[in-house]
All heavy atoms as TSV, in Angstrom:
chain	resi	resn	atom	element	x	y	z
A	1	MET	N	N	-8.038	44.428	12.698
A	1	MET	CA	C	-8.760	43.922	11.555
A	1	MET	C	C	-7.811	43.229	10.575
A	1	MET	O	O	-8.091	42.161	10.105
A	1	MET	CB	C	-9.489	45.088	10.881
A	1	MET	CG	C	-10.393	44.676	9.776
A	1	MET	SD	S	-11.840	43.884	10.489
A	1	MET	CE	C	-12.827	43.751	9.065
A	2	VAL	N	N	-6.687	43.872	10.281
A	2	VAL	CA	C	-5.716	43.299	9.353
A	2	VAL	C	C	-5.075	42.058	9.961
A	2	VAL	O	O	-4.823	41.070	9.273
A	2	VAL	CB	C	-4.643	44.350	8.976
A	2	VAL	CG1	C	-3.551	43.731	8.136
A	2	VAL	CG2	C	-5.295	45.524	8.250
A	3	ALA	N	N	-4.833	42.091	11.274
A	3	ALA	CA	C	-4.194	40.961	11.934
A	3	ALA	C	C	-5.080	39.719	11.866
A	3	ALA	O	O	-4.572	38.598	11.748
A	3	ALA	CB	C	-3.891	41.294	13.386
A	4	SER	N	N	-6.386	39.871	11.927
A	4	SER	CA	C	-7.270	38.711	11.858
A	4	SER	C	C	-7.235	38.090	10.458
A	4	SER	O	O	-7.268	36.868	10.317
A	4	SER	CB	C	-8.701	39.097	12.236
A	4	SER	OG	O	-9.217	40.045	11.327
A	5	TRP	N	N	-7.147	38.925	9.397
A	5	TRP	CA	C	-7.040	38.396	8.039
A	5	TRP	C	C	-5.725	37.650	7.844
A	5	TRP	O	O	-5.686	36.602	7.212
A	5	TRP	CB	C	-7.158	39.521	7.009
A	5	TRP	CG	C	-8.580	39.922	6.771
A	5	TRP	CD1	C	-9.203	41.030	7.233
A	5	TRP	CD2	C	-9.549	39.186	6.054
A	5	TRP	NE1	N	-10.508	41.043	6.848
A	5	TRP	CE2	C	-10.758	39.904	6.109
A	5	TRP	CE3	C	-9.542	37.977	5.366
A	5	TRP	CZ2	C	-11.922	39.463	5.504
A	5	TRP	CZ3	C	-10.706	37.546	4.760
A	5	TRP	CH2	C	-11.874	38.274	4.828
A	6	VAL	N	N	-4.680	38.185	8.397
A	6	VAL	CA	C	-3.375	37.530	8.294
A	6	VAL	C	C	-3.420	36.177	8.996
A	6	VAL	O	O	-2.899	35.175	8.479
A	6	VAL	CB	C	-2.268	38.432	8.885
A	6	VAL	CG1	C	-0.951	37.678	8.988
A	6	VAL	CG2	C	-2.108	39.691	8.066
A	7	ALA	N	N	-4.057	36.118	10.139
A	7	ALA	CA	C	-4.170	34.858	10.878
A	7	ALA	C	C	-4.990	33.837	10.092
A	7	ALA	O	O	-4.633	32.658	10.020
A	7	ALA	CB	C	-4.795	35.109	12.247
A	8	ILE	N	N	-6.090	34.299	9.496
A	8	ILE	CA	C	-6.937	33.388	8.716
A	8	ILE	C	C	-6.198	32.871	7.484
A	8	ILE	O	O	-6.188	31.666	7.202
A	8	ILE	CB	C	-8.252	34.099	8.318
A	8	ILE	CG1	C	-9.112	34.339	9.562
A	8	ILE	CG2	C	-9.024	33.284	7.295
A	8	ILE	CD1	C	-10.320	35.221	9.313
A	9	VAL	N	N	-5.565	33.765	6.748
A	9	VAL	CA	C	-4.839	33.371	5.528
A	9	VAL	C	C	-3.671	32.454	5.866
A	9	VAL	O	O	-3.438	31.443	5.189
A	9	VAL	CB	C	-4.371	34.621	4.748
A	9	VAL	CG1	C	-3.420	34.241	3.619
A	9	VAL	CG2	C	-5.568	35.379	4.202
A	10	SER	N	N	-2.936	32.768	6.917
A	10	SER	CA	C	-1.808	31.903	7.279
A	10	SER	C	C	-2.304	30.559	7.806
A	10	SER	O	O	-1.661	29.532	7.579
A	10	SER	CB	C	-0.898	32.582	8.295
A	10	SER	OG	O	-1.596	32.833	9.495
A	11	GLY	N	N	-3.437	30.538	8.467
A	11	GLY	CA	C	-4.019	29.264	8.922
A	11	GLY	C	C	-4.428	28.393	7.750
A	11	GLY	O	O	-4.143	27.195	7.733
A	12	ILE	N	N	-5.097	28.995	6.767
A	12	ILE	CA	C	-5.489	28.240	5.572
A	12	ILE	C	C	-4.254	27.768	4.802
A	12	ILE	O	O	-4.192	26.625	4.335
A	12	ILE	CB	C	-6.416	29.091	4.679
A	12	ILE	CG1	C	-7.762	29.295	5.385
A	12	ILE	CG2	C	-6.635	28.442	3.324
A	12	ILE	CD1	C	-8.689	30.271	4.699
A	13	GLY	N	N	-3.256	28.645	4.695
A	13	GLY	CA	C	-2.007	28.266	4.028
A	13	GLY	C	C	-1.318	27.109	4.742
A	13	GLY	O	O	-0.804	26.192	4.107
A	14	GLY	N	N	-1.319	27.152	6.066
A	14	GLY	CA	C	-0.724	26.063	6.850
A	14	GLY	C	C	-1.458	24.747	6.642
A	14	GLY	O	O	-0.830	23.697	6.548
A	15	LEU	N	N	-2.787	24.809	6.560
A	15	LEU	CA	C	-3.555	23.597	6.297
A	15	LEU	C	C	-3.252	23.016	4.924
A	15	LEU	O	O	-3.115	21.790	4.772
A	15	LEU	CB	C	-5.058	23.880	6.422
A	15	LEU	CG	C	-5.590	24.089	7.828
A	15	LEU	CD1	C	-7.059	24.518	7.777
A	15	LEU	CD2	C	-5.446	22.816	8.639
A	16	ILE	N	N	-3.125	23.876	3.925
A	16	ILE	CA	C	-2.806	23.410	2.572
A	16	ILE	C	C	-1.419	22.787	2.527
A	16	ILE	O	O	-1.237	21.684	1.993
A	16	ILE	CB	C	-2.939	24.575	1.564
A	16	ILE	CG1	C	-4.416	24.962	1.423
A	16	ILE	CG2	C	-2.347	24.195	0.210
A	16	ILE	CD1	C	-4.649	26.225	0.628
A	17	VAL	N	N	-0.437	23.468	3.110
A	17	VAL	CA	C	0.934	22.943	3.131
A	17	VAL	C	C	0.981	21.624	3.910
A	17	VAL	O	O	1.617	20.656	3.482
A	17	VAL	CB	C	1.907	23.981	3.725
A	17	VAL	CG1	C	3.276	23.367	3.990
A	17	VAL	CG2	C	2.034	25.166	2.790
A	18	GLY	N	N	0.279	21.564	5.035
A	18	GLY	CA	C	0.232	20.327	5.826
A	18	GLY	C	C	-0.426	19.186	5.068
A	18	GLY	O	O	0.019	18.041	5.136
A	19	GLY	N	N	-1.488	19.498	4.338
A	19	GLY	CA	C	-2.163	18.466	3.538
A	19	GLY	C	C	-1.275	17.917	2.437
A	19	GLY	O	O	-1.222	16.708	2.213
A	20	VAL	N	N	-0.572	18.806	1.756
A	20	VAL	CA	C	0.344	18.370	0.696
A	20	VAL	C	C	1.481	17.544	1.286
A	20	VAL	O	O	1.844	16.487	0.752
A	20	VAL	CB	C	0.881	19.592	-0.092
A	20	VAL	CG1	C	2.008	19.200	-1.026
A	20	VAL	CG2	C	-0.249	20.258	-0.867
A	21	ALA	N	N	2.042	17.992	2.385
A	21	ALA	CA	C	3.123	17.240	3.034
A	21	ALA	C	C	2.631	15.877	3.500
A	21	ALA	O	O	3.317	14.860	3.316
A	21	ALA	CB	C	3.679	18.035	4.212
A	22	ALA	N	N	1.445	15.820	4.081
A	22	ALA	CA	C	0.890	14.546	4.543
A	22	ALA	C	C	0.665	13.591	3.383
A	22	ALA	O	O	0.906	12.383	3.498
A	22	ALA	CB	C	-0.417	14.782	5.292
A	23	PHE	N	N	0.217	14.125	2.233
A	23	PHE	CA	C	0.014	13.292	1.046
A	23	PHE	C	C	1.317	12.631	0.619
A	23	PHE	O	O	1.372	11.420	0.392
A	23	PHE	CB	C	-0.560	14.124	-0.104
A	23	PHE	CG	C	-0.558	13.407	-1.414
A	23	PHE	CD1	C	-1.516	12.448	-1.690
A	23	PHE	CD2	C	0.408	13.680	-2.368
A	23	PHE	CE1	C	-1.510	11.775	-2.889
A	23	PHE	CE2	C	0.420	13.014	-3.575
A	23	PHE	CZ	C	-0.546	12.053	-3.841
A	24	PHE	N	N	2.383	13.425	0.503
A	24	PHE	CA	C	3.654	12.872	0.044
A	24	PHE	C	C	4.286	11.928	1.069
A	24	PHE	O	O	4.897	10.928	0.705
A	24	PHE	CB	C	4.622	13.991	-0.343
A	24	PHE	CG	C	4.274	14.608	-1.676
A	24	PHE	CD1	C	3.735	15.880	-1.734
A	24	PHE	CD2	C	4.457	13.901	-2.841
A	24	PHE	CE1	C	3.402	16.442	-2.954
A	24	PHE	CE2	C	4.127	14.446	-4.067
A	24	PHE	CZ	C	3.594	15.723	-4.127
A	25	ILE	N	N	4.127	12.202	2.338
A	25	ILE	CA	C	4.641	11.301	3.375
A	25	ILE	C	C	3.885	9.978	3.352
A	25	ILE	O	O	4.481	8.900	3.421
A	25	ILE	CB	C	4.575	11.973	4.764
A	25	ILE	CG1	C	5.585	13.115	4.840
A	25	ILE	CG2	C	4.818	10.963	5.873
A	25	ILE	CD1	C	5.446	13.998	6.050
A	26	ALA	N	N	2.561	10.051	3.224
A	26	ALA	CA	C	1.759	8.820	3.161
A	26	ALA	C	C	2.088	8.019	1.902
A	26	ALA	O	O	2.169	6.780	1.953
A	26	ALA	CB	C	0.276	9.160	3.195
A	27	ARG	N	N	2.300	8.704	0.792
A	27	ARG	CA	C	2.659	8.021	-0.458
A	27	ARG	C	C	4.000	7.321	-0.313
A	27	ARG	O	O	4.172	6.170	-0.722
A	27	ARG	CB	C	2.710	9.042	-1.597
A	27	ARG	CG	C	3.013	8.451	-2.932
A	27	ARG	CD	C	2.929	9.534	-4.022
A	27	ARG	NE	N	3.310	9.004	-5.295
A	27	ARG	CZ	C	4.527	9.068	-5.804
A	27	ARG	NH1	N	5.484	9.666	-5.139
A	27	ARG	NH2	N	4.795	8.558	-6.988
A	28	TRP	N	N	4.980	8.016	0.279
A	28	TRP	CA	C	6.297	7.425	0.490
A	28	TRP	C	C	6.195	6.204	1.403
A	28	TRP	O	O	6.791	5.173	1.126
A	28	TRP	CB	C	7.232	8.472	1.104
A	28	TRP	CG	C	8.529	7.887	1.593
A	28	TRP	CD1	C	9.607	7.550	0.833
A	28	TRP	CD2	C	8.848	7.535	2.931
A	28	TRP	NE1	N	10.579	7.021	1.633
A	28	TRP	CE2	C	10.144	6.991	2.935
A	28	TRP	CE3	C	8.160	7.627	4.141
A	28	TRP	CZ2	C	10.756	6.549	4.087
A	28	TRP	CZ3	C	8.790	7.185	5.286
A	28	TRP	CH2	C	10.061	6.650	5.259
A	29	TRP	N	N	5.426	6.303	2.481
A	29	TRP	CA	C	5.281	5.205	3.435
A	29	TRP	C	C	4.618	3.998	2.759
A	29	TRP	O	O	5.044	2.857	2.949
A	29	TRP	CB	C	4.440	5.671	4.630
A	29	TRP	CG	C	4.366	4.662	5.723
A	29	TRP	CD1	C	3.364	3.744	5.928
A	29	TRP	CD2	C	5.325	4.422	6.734
A	29	TRP	NE1	N	3.646	2.977	7.015
A	29	TRP	CE2	C	4.854	3.368	7.527
A	29	TRP	CE3	C	6.535	4.996	7.048
A	29	TRP	CZ2	C	5.562	2.897	8.612
A	29	TRP	CZ3	C	7.228	4.517	8.136
A	29	TRP	CH2	C	6.743	3.483	8.894
A	30	PHE	N	N	3.583	4.248	1.965
A	30	PHE	CA	C	2.885	3.175	1.268
A	30	PHE	C	C	3.826	2.469	0.288
A	30	PHE	O	O	3.864	1.239	0.242
A	30	PHE	CB	C	1.669	3.743	0.532
A	30	PHE	CG	C	0.872	2.710	-0.199
A	30	PHE	CD1	C	0.059	1.833	0.494
A	30	PHE	CD2	C	0.941	2.611	-1.574
A	30	PHE	CE1	C	-0.668	0.870	-0.169
A	30	PHE	CE2	C	0.224	1.648	-2.253
A	30	PHE	CZ	C	-0.590	0.769	-1.549
A	31	MET	N	N	4.593	3.215	-0.493
A	31	MET	CA	C	5.533	2.623	-1.446
A	31	MET	C	C	6.595	1.800	-0.722
A	31	MET	O	O	6.997	0.734	-1.190
A	31	MET	CB	C	6.204	3.713	-2.287
A	31	MET	CG	C	5.271	4.413	-3.203
A	31	MET	SD	S	4.555	3.288	-4.371
A	31	MET	CE	C	4.052	4.400	-5.643
A	32	LYS	N	N	7.046	2.289	0.425
A	32	LYS	CA	C	8.044	1.560	1.214
A	32	LYS	C	C	7.476	0.229	1.690
A	32	LYS	O	O	8.144	-0.807	1.610
A	32	LYS	CB	C	8.467	2.415	2.414
A	32	LYS	CG	C	9.482	1.769	3.294
A	32	LYS	CD	C	9.820	2.655	4.483
A	32	LYS	CE	C	10.685	1.883	5.452
A	32	LYS	NZ	N	10.503	2.289	6.809
A	33	GLN	N	N	6.239	0.239	2.165
A	33	GLN	CA	C	5.610	-0.996	2.643
A	33	GLN	C	C	5.395	-1.992	1.507
A	33	GLN	O	O	5.603	-3.189	1.677
A	33	GLN	CB	C	4.278	-0.683	3.331
A	33	GLN	CG	C	4.420	0.040	4.644
A	33	GLN	CD	C	5.194	-0.765	5.660
A	33	GLN	OE1	O	4.990	-1.951	5.811
A	33	GLN	NE2	N	6.093	-0.099	6.356
A	34	ILE	N	N	4.977	-1.505	0.343
A	34	ILE	CA	C	4.779	-2.389	-0.810
A	34	ILE	C	C	6.115	-2.985	-1.250
A	34	ILE	O	O	6.187	-4.155	-1.627
A	34	ILE	CB	C	4.110	-1.620	-1.971
A	34	ILE	CG1	C	2.661	-1.306	-1.630
A	34	ILE	CG2	C	4.170	-2.398	-3.278
A	34	ILE	CD1	C	1.760	-2.520	-1.506
A	35	LYS	N	N	7.174	-2.199	-1.192
A	35	LYS	CA	C	8.491	-2.697	-1.587
A	35	LYS	C	C	8.979	-3.767	-0.617
A	35	LYS	O	O	9.542	-4.785	-1.025
A	35	LYS	CB	C	9.472	-1.530	-1.626
A	35	LYS	CG	C	10.794	-1.852	-2.245
A	35	LYS	CD	C	11.659	-0.604	-2.232
A	35	LYS	CE	C	12.643	-0.615	-3.350
A	35	LYS	NZ	N	13.487	0.578	-3.344
A	36	GLU	N	N	8.776	-3.561	0.694
A	36	GLU	CA	C	9.230	-4.521	1.701
A	36	GLU	C	C	8.342	-5.758	1.762
A	36	GLU	O	O	8.822	-6.852	2.049
A	36	GLU	CB	C	9.258	-3.854	3.070
A	36	GLU	CG	C	10.332	-2.809	3.215
A	36	GLU	CD	C	10.266	-2.083	4.537
A	36	GLU	OE1	O	9.359	-2.365	5.346
A	36	GLU	OE2	O	11.119	-1.202	4.759
A	37	ASN	N	N	7.045	-5.601	1.529
A	37	ASN	CA	C	6.088	-6.702	1.618
A	37	ASN	C	C	5.221	-6.736	0.361
A	37	ASN	O	O	4.082	-6.289	0.379
A	37	ASN	CB	C	5.179	-6.522	2.842
A	37	ASN	CG	C	5.966	-6.365	4.110
A	37	ASN	OD1	O	6.819	-7.164	4.407
A	37	ASN	ND2	N	5.690	-5.302	4.843
A	38	PRO	N	N	5.775	-7.269	-0.738
A	38	PRO	CA	C	4.994	-7.262	-1.971
A	38	PRO	C	C	3.778	-8.166	-1.856
A	38	PRO	O	O	3.788	-9.154	-1.106
A	38	PRO	CB	C	5.970	-7.785	-3.015
A	38	PRO	CG	C	6.979	-8.547	-2.261
A	38	PRO	CD	C	7.061	-7.913	-0.914
A	39	PRO	N	N	2.718	-7.848	-2.575
A	39	PRO	CA	C	1.540	-8.711	-2.552
A	39	PRO	C	C	1.868	-10.077	-3.166
A	39	PRO	O	O	2.722	-10.174	-4.054
A	39	PRO	CB	C	0.504	-7.957	-3.386
A	39	PRO	CG	C	1.260	-6.927	-4.137
A	39	PRO	CD	C	2.532	-6.689	-3.416
A	40	ILE	N	N	1.212	-11.106	-2.697
A	40	ILE	CA	C	1.494	-12.455	-3.163
A	40	ILE	C	C	0.951	-12.629	-4.575
A	40	ILE	O	O	-0.094	-12.082	-4.920
A	40	ILE	CB	C	0.912	-13.499	-2.186
A	40	ILE	CG1	C	1.443	-14.887	-2.497
A	40	ILE	CG2	C	-0.598	-13.477	-2.199
A	40	ILE	CD1	C	1.211	-15.874	-1.398
A	41	ASN	N	N	1.686	-13.372	-5.395
A	41	ASN	CA	C	1.240	-13.658	-6.750
A	41	ASN	C	C	1.452	-15.136	-7.055
A	41	ASN	O	O	1.957	-15.891	-6.228
A	41	ASN	CB	C	1.958	-12.760	-7.763
A	41	ASN	CG	C	3.459	-12.916	-7.711
A	41	ASN	OD1	O	3.970	-13.920	-7.237
A	41	ASN	ND2	N	4.177	-11.922	-8.204
A	42	GLU	N	N	1.062	-15.556	-8.248
A	42	GLU	CA	C	1.126	-16.976	-8.608
A	42	GLU	C	C	2.563	-17.485	-8.627
A	42	GLU	O	O	2.822	-18.636	-8.257
A	42	GLU	CB	C	0.469	-17.181	-9.960
A	42	GLU	CG	C	-1.022	-16.940	-9.939
A	42	GLU	CD	C	-1.665	-17.118	-11.300
A	42	GLU	OE1	O	-0.978	-17.552	-12.242
A	42	GLU	OE2	O	-2.861	-16.826	-11.402
A	43	LYS	N	N	3.483	-16.641	-9.028
A	43	LYS	CA	C	4.893	-17.039	-9.069
A	43	LYS	C	C	5.395	-17.378	-7.662
A	43	LYS	O	O	6.133	-18.351	-7.472
A	43	LYS	CB	C	5.704	-15.908	-9.685
A	43	LYS	CG	C	7.144	-16.236	-9.927
A	43	LYS	CD	C	7.834	-15.066	-10.607
A	43	LYS	CE	C	9.302	-15.340	-10.799
A	43	LYS	NZ	N	9.992	-14.190	-11.405
A	44	MET	N	N	4.991	-16.594	-6.667
A	44	MET	CA	C	5.406	-16.862	-5.286
A	44	MET	C	C	4.798	-18.170	-4.783
A	44	MET	O	O	5.452	-18.916	-4.043
A	44	MET	CB	C	4.980	-15.718	-4.391
A	44	MET	CG	C	5.686	-14.424	-4.665
A	44	MET	SD	S	4.919	-13.106	-3.741
A	44	MET	CE	C	6.314	-12.462	-2.882
A	45	ILE	N	N	3.577	-18.454	-5.151
A	45	ILE	CA	C	2.933	-19.701	-4.721
A	45	ILE	C	C	3.658	-20.893	-5.333
A	45	ILE	O	O	3.915	-21.892	-4.654
A	45	ILE	CB	C	1.440	-19.695	-5.101
A	45	ILE	CG1	C	0.706	-18.614	-4.307
A	45	ILE	CG2	C	0.817	-21.054	-4.844
A	45	ILE	CD1	C	-0.714	-18.382	-4.744
A	46	ARG	N	N	4.001	-20.792	-6.617
A	46	ARG	CA	C	4.746	-21.884	-7.266
A	46	ARG	C	C	6.095	-22.100	-6.575
A	46	ARG	O	O	6.508	-23.238	-6.348
A	46	ARG	CB	C	4.965	-21.555	-8.732
A	46	ARG	CG	C	3.735	-21.768	-9.575
A	46	ARG	CD	C	4.057	-21.671	-11.074
A	46	ARG	NE	N	2.837	-21.789	-11.827
A	46	ARG	CZ	C	2.103	-20.762	-12.242
A	46	ARG	NH1	N	2.485	-19.532	-11.974
A	46	ARG	NH2	N	1.000	-20.961	-12.926
A	47	ALA	N	N	6.772	-21.012	-6.217
A	47	ALA	CA	C	8.066	-21.126	-5.535
A	47	ALA	C	C	7.896	-21.769	-4.159
A	47	ALA	O	O	8.727	-22.573	-3.736
A	47	ALA	CB	C	8.704	-19.750	-5.397
A	48	MET	N	N	6.800	-21.435	-3.468
A	48	MET	CA	C	6.543	-22.028	-2.157
A	48	MET	C	C	6.331	-23.534	-2.290
A	48	MET	O	O	6.893	-24.324	-1.523
A	48	MET	CB	C	5.313	-21.377	-1.527
A	48	MET	CG	C	4.961	-21.914	-0.160
A	48	MET	SD	S	3.468	-21.174	0.511
A	48	MET	CE	C	2.237	-21.802	-0.597
A	49	PHE	N	N	5.529	-23.953	-3.271
A	49	PHE	CA	C	5.317	-25.378	-3.486
A	49	PHE	C	C	6.619	-26.068	-3.869
A	49	PHE	O	O	6.901	-27.178	-3.398
A	49	PHE	CB	C	4.267	-25.597	-4.583
A	49	PHE	CG	C	2.852	-25.636	-4.078
A	49	PHE	CD1	C	2.094	-24.486	-4.014
A	49	PHE	CD2	C	2.284	-26.826	-3.666
A	49	PHE	CE1	C	0.799	-24.513	-3.557
A	49	PHE	CE2	C	0.986	-26.874	-3.213
A	49	PHE	CZ	C	0.227	-25.714	-3.148
A	50	ALA	N	N	7.429	-25.443	-4.717
A	50	ALA	CA	C	8.698	-26.035	-5.140
A	50	ALA	C	C	9.650	-26.178	-3.953
A	50	ALA	O	O	10.370	-27.173	-3.844
A	50	ALA	CB	C	9.330	-25.184	-6.231
A	51	SER	N	N	9.649	-25.205	-3.042
A	51	SER	CA	C	10.538	-25.296	-1.886
A	51	SER	C	C	10.121	-26.423	-0.941
A	51	SER	O	O	10.947	-26.952	-0.211
A	51	SER	CB	C	10.579	-23.964	-1.140
A	51	SER	OG	O	9.357	-23.740	-0.474
A	52	MET	N	N	8.830	-26.764	-0.959
A	52	MET	CA	C	8.359	-27.877	-0.141
A	52	MET	C	C	8.524	-29.210	-0.860
A	52	MET	O	O	8.269	-30.266	-0.289
A	52	MET	CB	C	6.879	-27.688	0.221
A	52	MET	CG	C	6.631	-26.547	1.170
A	52	MET	SD	S	4.930	-26.468	1.747
A	52	MET	CE	C	4.034	-26.109	0.263
A	53	GLY	N	N	8.928	-29.164	-2.134
A	53	GLY	CA	C	9.131	-30.388	-2.891
A	53	GLY	C	C	7.840	-30.986	-3.417
A	53	GLY	O	O	7.795	-32.172	-3.724
A	54	ARG	N	N	6.800	-30.186	-3.512
A	54	ARG	CA	C	5.503	-30.671	-3.991
A	54	ARG	C	C	5.220	-30.137	-5.371
A	54	ARG	O	O	5.396	-28.959	-5.633
A	54	ARG	CB	C	4.378	-30.158	-3.080
A	54	ARG	CG	C	4.177	-30.939	-1.836
A	54	ARG	CD	C	2.953	-30.463	-1.099
A	54	ARG	NE	N	1.746	-30.650	-1.893
A	54	ARG	CZ	C	0.571	-30.115	-1.606
A	54	ARG	NH1	N	0.455	-29.322	-0.566
A	54	ARG	NH2	N	-0.468	-30.334	-2.355
A	55	PRO	N	N	4.722	-30.991	-6.251
A	55	PRO	CA	C	4.241	-30.458	-7.523
A	55	PRO	C	C	2.876	-29.793	-7.303
A	55	PRO	O	O	2.129	-30.178	-6.406
A	55	PRO	CB	C	4.100	-31.693	-8.415
A	55	PRO	CG	C	3.920	-32.820	-7.465
A	55	PRO	CD	C	4.658	-32.454	-6.208
A	56	CYS	N	N	2.570	-28.775	-8.068
A	56	CYS	CA	C	1.290	-28.111	-7.906
A	56	CYS	C	C	0.590	-28.003	-9.248
A	56	CYS	O	O	1.227	-27.910	-10.287
A	56	CYS	CB	C	1.474	-26.728	-7.293
A	56	CYS	SG	S	2.507	-25.640	-8.276
A	57	SER	N	N	-0.716	-28.045	-9.193
A	57	SER	CA	C	-1.506	-27.904	-10.409
A	57	SER	C	C	-2.020	-26.472	-10.509
A	57	SER	O	O	-2.039	-25.731	-9.540
A	57	SER	CB	C	-2.682	-28.888	-10.386
A	57	SER	OG	O	-3.588	-28.533	-9.363
A	58	GLU	N	N	-2.460	-26.121	-11.693
A	58	GLU	CA	C	-3.024	-24.780	-11.901
A	58	GLU	C	C	-4.278	-24.597	-11.059
A	58	GLU	O	O	-4.550	-23.503	-10.579
A	58	GLU	CB	C	-3.369	-24.566	-13.380
A	58	GLU	CG	C	-2.177	-24.222	-14.234
A	58	GLU	CD	C	-1.522	-22.921	-13.810
A	58	GLU	OE1	O	-2.225	-21.925	-13.601
A	58	GLU	OE2	O	-0.290	-22.915	-13.685
A	59	LYS	N	N	-5.027	-25.662	-10.861
A	59	LYS	CA	C	-6.241	-25.583	-10.043
A	59	LYS	C	C	-5.895	-25.191	-8.612
A	59	LYS	O	O	-6.559	-24.342	-8.013
A	59	LYS	CB	C	-6.971	-26.923	-10.071
A	59	LYS	CG	C	-8.245	-26.927	-9.274
A	59	LYS	CD	C	-8.922	-28.281	-9.305
A	59	LYS	CE	C	-10.164	-28.259	-8.428
A	59	LYS	NZ	N	-10.774	-29.574	-8.314
A	60	GLN	N	N	-4.850	-25.801	-8.052
A	60	GLN	CA	C	-4.435	-25.472	-6.687
A	60	GLN	C	C	-3.973	-24.015	-6.592
A	60	GLN	O	O	-4.316	-23.321	-5.632
A	60	GLN	CB	C	-3.297	-26.395	-6.248
A	60	GLN	CG	C	-3.725	-27.809	-5.982
A	60	GLN	CD	C	-2.530	-28.701	-5.696
A	60	GLN	OE1	O	-1.469	-28.526	-6.301
A	60	GLN	NE2	N	-2.712	-29.636	-4.780
A	61	ILE	N	N	-3.222	-23.567	-7.576
A	61	ILE	CA	C	-2.720	-22.196	-7.565
A	61	ILE	C	C	-3.882	-21.216	-7.635
A	61	ILE	O	O	-3.946	-20.248	-6.880
A	61	ILE	CB	C	-1.726	-21.971	-8.717
A	61	ILE	CG1	C	-0.460	-22.784	-8.447
A	61	ILE	CG2	C	-1.394	-20.499	-8.872
A	61	ILE	CD1	C	0.525	-22.792	-9.556
A	62	ARG	N	N	-4.837	-21.476	-8.547
A	62	ARG	CA	C	-6.000	-20.581	-8.658
A	62	ARG	C	C	-6.816	-20.581	-7.378
A	62	ARG	O	O	-7.324	-19.548	-6.952
A	62	ARG	CB	C	-6.867	-20.995	-9.845
A	62	ARG	CG	C	-6.328	-20.433	-11.144
A	62	ARG	CD	C	-7.262	-20.684	-12.297
A	62	ARG	NE	N	-6.622	-21.684	-13.132
A	62	ARG	CZ	C	-7.127	-22.876	-13.439
A	62	ARG	NH1	N	-8.313	-23.229	-13.030
A	62	ARG	NH2	N	-6.463	-23.717	-14.178
A	63	GLU	N	N	-6.939	-21.742	-6.738
A	63	GLU	CA	C	-7.704	-21.832	-5.484
A	63	GLU	C	C	-7.020	-21.024	-4.375
A	63	GLU	O	O	-7.674	-20.295	-3.628
A	63	GLU	CB	C	-7.842	-23.291	-5.065
A	63	GLU	CG	C	-8.666	-23.495	-3.831
A	63	GLU	CD	C	-8.821	-24.966	-3.490
A	63	GLU	OE1	O	-8.704	-25.812	-4.385
A	63	GLU	OE2	O	-9.058	-25.257	-2.314
A	64	ILE	N	N	-5.703	-21.143	-4.278
A	64	ILE	CA	C	-4.964	-20.386	-3.265
A	64	ILE	C	C	-5.081	-18.896	-3.535
A	64	ILE	O	O	-5.318	-18.101	-2.614
A	64	ILE	CB	C	-3.491	-20.837	-3.220
A	64	ILE	CG1	C	-3.402	-22.257	-2.672
A	64	ILE	CG2	C	-2.666	-19.886	-2.375
A	64	ILE	CD1	C	-2.041	-22.894	-2.805
A	65	MET	N	N	-4.945	-18.475	-4.796
A	65	MET	CA	C	-5.084	-17.053	-5.140
A	65	MET	C	C	-6.487	-16.549	-4.806
A	65	MET	O	O	-6.650	-15.448	-4.286
A	65	MET	CB	C	-4.799	-16.827	-6.626
A	65	MET	CG	C	-3.334	-16.892	-6.989
A	65	MET	SD	S	-2.317	-15.680	-6.136
A	65	MET	CE	C	-2.950	-14.170	-6.808
A	66	ARG	N	N	-7.493	-17.358	-5.070
A	66	ARG	CA	C	-8.864	-16.961	-4.751
A	66	ARG	C	C	-9.040	-16.810	-3.240
A	66	ARG	O	O	-9.654	-15.838	-2.755
A	66	ARG	CB	C	-9.852	-17.991	-5.312
A	66	ARG	CG	C	-11.286	-17.588	-5.197
A	66	ARG	CD	C	-12.241	-18.540	-5.899
A	66	ARG	NE	N	-11.988	-19.953	-5.649
A	66	ARG	CZ	C	-11.548	-20.827	-6.558
A	66	ARG	NH1	N	-11.323	-20.430	-7.803
A	66	ARG	NH2	N	-11.336	-22.081	-6.246
A	67	ASN	N	N	-8.453	-17.717	-2.467
A	67	ASN	CA	C	-8.535	-17.617	-0.999
A	67	ASN	C	C	-7.803	-16.388	-0.468
A	67	ASN	O	O	-8.285	-15.703	0.423
A	67	ASN	CB	C	-7.985	-18.885	-0.352
A	67	ASN	CG	C	-8.889	-20.065	-0.505
A	67	ASN	OD1	O	-10.078	-19.915	-0.710
A	67	ASN	ND2	N	-8.320	-21.252	-0.425
A	68	VAL	N	N	-6.628	-16.118	-1.038
A	68	VAL	CA	C	-5.851	-14.953	-0.598
A	68	VAL	C	C	-6.612	-13.671	-0.911
A	68	VAL	O	O	-6.704	-12.762	-0.088
A	68	VAL	CB	C	-4.458	-14.949	-1.258
A	68	VAL	CG1	C	-3.772	-13.607	-1.096
A	68	VAL	CG2	C	-3.593	-16.055	-0.680
A	69	ASN	N	N	-7.171	-13.593	-2.122
A	69	ASN	CA	C	-7.893	-12.380	-2.524
A	69	ASN	C	C	-9.204	-12.194	-1.741
A	69	ASN	O	O	-9.627	-11.078	-1.541
A	69	ASN	CB	C	-8.165	-12.402	-4.023
A	69	ASN	CG	C	-6.900	-12.217	-4.824
A	69	ASN	OD1	O	-5.952	-11.595	-4.342
A	69	ASN	ND2	N	-6.870	-12.746	-6.020
A	70	SER	N	N	-9.807	-13.302	-1.315
A	70	SER	CA	C	-11.060	-13.172	-0.550
A	70	SER	C	C	-10.788	-12.718	0.878
A	70	SER	O	O	-11.681	-12.195	1.538
A	70	SER	CB	C	-11.821	-14.497	-0.552
A	70	SER	OG	O	-11.136	-15.455	0.240
A	71	GLN	N	N	-9.550	-12.871	1.376
A	71	GLN	CA	C	-9.204	-12.453	2.733
A	71	GLN	C	C	-9.004	-10.953	2.844
A	71	GLN	O	O	-8.959	-10.413	3.924
A	71	GLN	CB	C	-7.931	-13.163	3.196
A	71	GLN	CG	C	-8.065	-14.652	3.342
A	71	GLN	CD	C	-9.063	-15.036	4.411
A	71	GLN	OE1	O	-9.082	-14.454	5.467
A	71	GLN	NE2	N	-9.888	-16.025	4.119
A	72	LYS	N	N	-8.880	-10.271	1.721
A	72	LYS	CA	C	-8.593	-8.822	1.745
A	72	LYS	C	C	-9.784	-8.039	2.111
A	72	LYS	O	O	-10.798	-8.025	2.194
A	72	LYS	CB	C	-8.079	-8.345	0.396
A	72	LYS	CG	C	-6.705	-8.892	0.105
A	72	LYS	CD	C	-6.198	-8.391	-1.203
A	72	LYS	CE	C	-4.811	-8.945	-1.483
A	72	LYS	NZ	N	-4.302	-8.556	-2.737
């Protein structure tokens, strides 16, 4: 009888510890991915146009941002 309670309590404890560990591992992985591949912003679009030697208007930048955001 006591052994079954110990098994149940340790099983629940293991699930809680596993859930907490999974949360922190997933958080670390997500932060790593965001750091390596930051989301695109208007500054990056302007730099891309400048590297191609093209002037860009605010309308073009807003249109590109709208297209990028609609793809998500």
